[in-house]
C-alpha positions in Angstrom: 0.5 -21.7 2.2 0.9 -19.0 -0.2 1.9 -15.4 0.1 -1.2 -13.1 -1.2 -0.8 -11.2 -4.0 0.5 -7.7 -4.0 -1.5 -5.3 -5.5 0.7 -2.6 -4.9 4.1 -2.3 -3.6 3.4 0.8 -1.1 0.2 1.1 1.1 -0.9 4.3 2.3 -2.0 5.5 5.6 -3.3 8.7 4.0 -5.4 10.0 1.5 -2.6 12.3 -0.6 -3.7 13.7 -4.0 -3.9 12.7 -7.8 -1.4 15.4 -8.2 0.8 14.5 -5.6 0.7 10.3 -6.6 1.5 10.9 -10.0 4.3 13.4 -9.9 6.1 11.9 -6.9 5.4 8.3 -8.5 7.9 9.6 -11.4 10.7 9.6 -9.3 9.8 5.9 -8.0 9.4 4.3 -11.0 5.4 4.6 -10.7 5.1 2.4 -7.6 3.9 5.1 -5.3 1.0 5.8 -8.2 -0.4 2.7 -7.8 -0.8 2.6 -3.8 -4.0 2.3 -2.1 -4.7 2.9 1.9 -3.5 0.1 4.2 -6.9 -0.9 5.2 -8.0 -1.5 1.8 -5.2 -3.2 0.8 -5.5 -5.7 4.0 -9.2 -6.0 3.1 -8.6 -7.3 -0.1 -6.2 -9.9 0.7 -9.5 -10.9 3.3 -11.9 -10.4 0.6 -10.1 -13.2 -1.9 -10.0 -15.9 0.7 -6.9 -15.7 2.6 -7.0 -16.3 6.0 -4.8 -16.2 9.3 -3.4 -12.5 7.7 -0.5 -11.1 9.5 1.2 -7.9 8.7 4.8 -9.0 9.4 6.8 -5.5 8.7 5.5 -2.0 7.9 8.6 0.1 6.6 8.2 3.7 5.7 9.2 5.1 2.6 11.0 8.6 2.9 11.0 11.0 0.5 13.2 13.8 1.0 12.1 17.3 1.3 14.1 18.3 -1.7 11.7 16.1 -4.0 8.7 16.8 -2.0 9.6 20.6 -2.9 9.4 20.2 -6.5 5.5 19.2 -6.2 4.3 21.0 -2.9 4.4 23.8 -1.0 6.6 24.6 2.4 3.5 24.5 4.3 2.2 21.0 2.7 5.6 19.5 3.3 5.6 21.0 7.1 2.4 19.6 7.5 3.3 16.3 5.8 6.2 15.7 7.8 4.5 16.6 11.3 1.9 14.1 10.7 2.0 10.4 11.7 1.0 9.7 8.2 2.7 8.1 5.0 3.5 5.9 2.5 4.8 2.4 3.4 5.9 -0.9 2.4 4.3 -4.0 3.6 5.4 -7.7 4.3 1.9 -9.5 4.9 1.6 -13.6 5.3 -1.5 -15.2 4.8 -2.9 -18.5 4.1 -4.9 -19.5 1.0 -7.8 -22.4 2.3 -7.8 -25.8 0.4 -10.2 -25.7 -2.4 -13.6 -26.1 -1.7 -15.8 -29.3 -1.2 -15.9 -30.3 -5.0 -14.7 -30.1 -8.4 -16.6 -27.4 -10.1 -18.5 -26.3 -6.7 -17.1 -22.9 -7.3 -17.7 -21.9 -10.9 
């Protein structure tokens, strides 16, 4: 049993703009700039052969309004804070199937 590789530490639940992503990411050492949608992340885990996929933990990554105000208008901050959308850190467990039927069959 292995954990799936983490392509991003912060899958998201909202389609934020490239500008927002690149600017806010500066404060988080680039972690957010590599974020993808949660469904896409979970789909990648499944499409690479992992099974028994379980989302064990989902933790919101809070970005303070004083940081957001450097990049978003007051209206955009209000809209973001009132939505049920955000950036999350996920802990996922999954199993990687054993090697296929015979040596060389998966080439």
